[in-house]
C-alpha positions in Angstrom: 12.8 -4.9 19.7 11.5 -6.0 16.1 11.7 -2.8 14.4 13.2 0.7 14.9 12.8 3.4 12.2 12.8 7.1 11.6 11.5 6.5 8.0 8.0 5.1 8.6 5.1 6.1 6.2 1.8 6.8 8.0 -1.3 5.6 6.4 -4.6 6.9 7.5 -7.7 5.4 5.9 -11.3 6.5 6.8 -12.3 5.3 10.2 -9.7 2.7 10.3 -6.7 3.0 12.7 -3.8 4.9 11.4 -0.8 2.5 10.6 2.9 3.0 10.4 4.7 1.2 7.5 8.3 0.3 8.1 11.2 0.0 5.6 12.3 -3.7 5.6 15.8 -2.6 6.4 14.5 -1.2 9.7 12.8 -4.6 10.7 14.6 -7.5 12.2 13.4 -10.0 9.6 15.1 -12.8 11.3 12.1 -12.8 13.9 9.4 -13.0 11.2 7.8 -16.2 10.0 6.1 -16.2 6.5 2.6 -17.1 6.7 0.2 -18.6 4.0 -2.2 -15.8 4.7 -3.3 -13.4 2.1 -6.1 -10.8 2.3 -7.5 -8.4 -0.2 -8.2 -4.7 0.2 -10.1 -2.9 -2.7 -8.1 0.2 -1.9 -4.6 -1.3 -1.6 -4.5 -4.7 -3.2 -3.3 -8.1 -1.8 -1.5 -8.2 1.5 0.7 -11.1 2.6 1.4 -11.8 6.3 4.1 -12.9 8.8 4.1 -14.0 12.4 6.6 -12.9 14.9 8.7 -15.6 16.5 10.2 -14.7 19.8 11.4 -16.8 22.8 10.0 -19.9 21.0 6.5 -18.5 20.7 5.0 -17.2 17.5 2.3 -14.4 17.2 0.5 -15.3 14.0 -0.2 -12.8 11.3 0.8 -9.7 13.2 2.8 -8.2 10.3 1.7 -7.5 6.7 2.9 -6.0 3.5 1.5 -5.0 0.1 4.2 -6.2 -2.1 2.5 -5.0 -5.3 -0.1 -2.6 -4.1 -2.6 -0.9 -6.5 -0.8 1.9 -8.4 -2.1 4.7 -6.2 -0.7 3.0 -3.1 2.7 2.5 -4.6 4.5 4.5 -1.8 3.7 1.6 0.7 5.0 -1.2 -1.8 7.1 -3.7 0.2 6.9 -1.8 3.5 5.8 -3.7 6.7 3.1 -2.7 9.1 2.2 -4.2 12.5 -1.1 -4.9 14.2 -0.5 -2.5 17.2 -3.6 -4.0 18.9 -1.4 -7.3 19.2 2.2 -5.9 19.7 3.5 -2.8 21.5 4.3 0.0 19.1 6.0 3.0 20.6 6.0 6.2 18.5 8.3 9.1 19.3 8.0 12.5 17.6 
């Protein structure tokens, strides 16, 4: 397990999949490998990425964060999100 939280922020954006953003303290950062990848979203700002290293294998760029998002997206600043198309994300209510 890489992350476990009761304090995620759910972000829904138009037709895009809803994403859970996790506080860093709820993510096992020792499994994350910083990437040089950066993308830009006109609605959120610049995202930086991490891979997940587990059992000697790395899944590249499956975790991202908006370290300094645009002002209107400040609630997700520094939180981490996962491509649940590439990792298993289990949500319990």
